[in-house]
C-alpha positions, 0 to 999 in steps of 0.5 A, spaced: 692 807 894 692 801 898 685 799 895 688 800 888 694 796 889 691 790 893 686 790 887 691 790 882 695 784 885 688 780 886 687 781 879 694 779 877 694 773 880 687 771 877 690 772 870 696 768 872 692 762 875 687 763 869 692 762 864 695 756 868 688 752 868 686 748 862 680 753 860 685 759 860 683 763 854 676 764 856 678 765 863 683 770 861 678 774 857 673 774 863 679 776 868 681 782 863 674 784 862 674 785 870 680 788 870 678 793 865 672 795 869 675 795 876 680 800 873 675 805 869 671 805 876 677 807 880 679 812 875 672 815 875 671 814 883 678 817 885 680 822 879 674 825 877 673 830 883 680 832 882 679 833 874 672 837 876 675 841 881 681 843 877 679 843 870 672 844 869 669 851 869 663 849 872 665 851 879 668 858 876 661 859 873 657 857 880 662 862 884 660 868 879 653 866 879 653 867 887 655 874 886 649 876 882 643 872 879 642 877 874 646 876 867 652 880 867 657 881 862 663 877 863 670 878 860 677 874 860 684 876 861 689 871 860 684 865 861 685 858 857 680 856 852 677 850 857 675 856 862 673 860 856 668 855 853 666 852 859 664 859 862 660 860 856 657 854 856 655 854 864 653 861 864 649 861 857 652 867 855 658 869 850 665 872 854 669 877 851 677 877 851 681 883 853 687 880 849 683 881 843 681 888 844 674 886 847 673 891 853 666 892 855 664 899 856 659 897 861 660 895 868 662 887 868 665 881 871 673 880 869 676 873 870 683 873 870 689 869 871 692 870 878 697 875 879 695 878 872 692 885 875 698 889 873 697 887 866 689 889 865 689 895 870 693 898 864 688 896 859 682 899 863 685 906 863 683 909 870 676 905 871 675 902 878 677 895 879 674 891 885 677 884 887 672 879 889 675 873 890 680 867 888 679 860 885 685 857 887 684 850 884 684 853 877 689 859 879 683 864 877 681 871 880 675 875 879 674 882 879 668 887 878 670 893 873 666 899 874 666 905 870 
């Protein structure tokens, strides 16, 4: 945070000095371009890992693949569109949504929002549900649903 503030102060001073100098417009353009490049680099460096951990489905897909290297059916319960489409992309298979009545008959992996187990257990009508893990950054839980 101090680095970003220091860089902002230095760039601000550079722009102020550039406008006071005779060749101001040309120098202002260069100083502005440098400010934009530094800002974008800072966002990529500091914000990208946070966005990846909290919004990307890549980590969820890696967790699913850690449980089974074989392709297993994946169903979703109250999961957002970002995670839905991301899982389909990273797992290279379609997902099914409990909310749309697409409950697989075969054993499958279920991705659900945290604390949603009471809702989907009533849909499963006595099938065996085993808790696997939680993905706290995205507030998701994984379950194995058997017969």
